[in-house]
C-alpha positions in Angstrom: 7.2 27.0 37.8 4.9 24.2 39.1 6.8 21.8 36.8 10.1 22.9 38.3 8.9 22.2 41.8 7.7 18.7 40.9 11.1 18.0 39.4 12.9 19.4 42.4 11.0 17.0 44.6 12.2 14.0 42.6 9.0 13.3 40.7 9.4 13.1 36.9 6.6 13.6 34.5 5.5 10.3 32.9 5.9 10.0 29.2 3.1 11.1 27.1 0.8 8.4 25.8 1.0 7.9 22.0 -2.6 6.9 21.2 -6.0 8.3 22.0 -7.0 5.0 23.6 -4.0 5.0 25.9 -4.7 8.6 26.9 -8.3 7.7 27.8 -7.1 4.7 29.7 -4.7 6.8 31.6 -7.3 9.4 32.5 -9.7 6.6 33.6 -12.3 7.4 31.1 -11.9 4.4 28.8 -15.1 3.6 27.0 -15.2 0.0 26.0 -18.9 0.2 24.9 -18.2 3.1 22.5 -15.2 1.3 21.0 -17.2 -1.9 20.5 -20.1 0.0 19.0 -17.9 1.1 16.1 -17.0 -2.5 15.4 -20.6 -3.8 15.5 -20.1 -5.7 18.7 -21.8 -5.4 22.1 -20.0 -5.2 25.5 -21.4 -7.0 28.5 -21.2 -4.4 31.4 -20.7 -7.1 34.1 -17.7 -8.9 32.5 -16.6 -6.1 30.1 -16.2 -8.7 27.4 -17.2 -8.1 23.8 -20.0 -10.3 22.6 -21.1 -10.6 19.0 -24.2 -8.8 17.8 -26.4 -10.2 15.1 -27.3 -7.6 12.4 -30.9 -6.2 12.6 -32.3 -8.0 9.6 -31.0 -11.5 10.3 -33.0 -13.8 12.5 -33.3 -17.5 12.8 -30.8 -20.3 12.2 -29.6 -19.1 8.8 -26.4 -17.2 9.6 -23.4 -16.3 7.4 -21.4 -18.9 9.2 -23.8 -21.6 7.9 -22.8 -20.8 4.3 -19.1 -21.2 4.9 -18.8 -24.7 3.6 -20.5 -24.2 0.3 -18.8 -23.4 -2.9 -19.3 -20.0 -4.5 -22.0 -20.3 -7.3 -20.7 -19.6 -10.8 -22.1 -16.7 -12.7 -23.7 -17.2 -16.0 -22.1 -14.7 -18.4 -23.3 -14.2 -21.9 -20.5 -14.1 -24.5 -20.8 -10.6 -26.1 -20.0 -10.6 -29.8 -18.2 -7.3 -30.3 -17.0 -6.4 -33.8 -13.3 -6.1 -34.6 -13.6 -2.4 -35.2 -15.4 -1.8 -31.8 -12.5 -3.7 -30.1 -9.9 -1.6 -31.9 -11.8 1.6 -30.9 -12.0 0.6 -27.3 -8.3 -0.3 -27.2 -7.4 3.1 -28.6 -9.7 4.9 -26.1 -8.0 3.0 -23.3 -4.5 3.9 -24.6 -5.4 7.6 -24.7 -6.9 7.5 -21.2 -3.7 5.8 -19.9 -1.5 8.4 -21.7 -3.4 11.1 -20.0 -2.3 9.7 -16.6 1.4 10.0 -17.6 3.4 12.8 -16.0 5.3 14.1 -19.0 8.8 15.7 -18.3 9.4 19.4 -19.0 11.8 20.4 -21.7 14.6 21.0 -19.2 14.1 17.6 -17.6 14.0 15.9 -21.0 17.4 17.5 -22.0 18.9 16.6 -18.6 17.8 13.0 -18.8 18.9 12.7 -22.4 22.4 14.0 -21.6 22.7 11.7 -18.6 21.8 8.7 -20.8 24.1 9.7 -23.6 27.0 10.2 -21.2 26.3 6.8 -19.6 26.1 5.0 -23.0 29.4 6.7 -24.1 31.1 5.6 -20.8 29.8 2.0 -21.2 31.0 1.9 -24.9 34.4 3.1 -23.9 34.6 0.6 -21.0 33.6 -2.4 -23.1 35.9 -1.4 -26.0 38.8 -0.9 -23.6 38.2 -4.3 -22.0 37.9 -5.9 -25.4 41.2 -4.3 -26.5 42.9 -5.3 -23.3 41.7 -8.9 -23.4 42.5 -9.2 -27.1 46.1 -8.1 -26.5 46.3 -10.5 -23.5 45.1 -13.4 -25.7 47.6 -12.6 -28.5 50.4 -12.3 -26.0 49.4 -15.6 -24.3 48.8 -17.7 -27.4 50.9 -15.7 -29.8 
């Protein structure tokens, strides 16, 4: 009933905010510090600007941004000599594990799919043979 009175007075209800942040902002309980804490950043209470926070274990001038210009060091990998039969066995194990992931069709689905494929192939054969016959007759008529 209170809603009806508000509408009668000409005031419409504003649209509902779609996100939690917009609802908090609308209520006036927006928490910039809590939002920044989840991102690992600190909020200056005077300016309400987010400032970067250095992780607890990092001190001094050596920062992650200092390493940006260097190339990634290459890894030394030892070439493993695996026998031919071990490689074949590994391949077969991987094939079996991939086949376990397959969703196999039921008998009803298999019959349905097979019938659809056979009908489509029969249609295409009839279409191509009909066009071949038609074009052959046209060529014989034209060049006689």
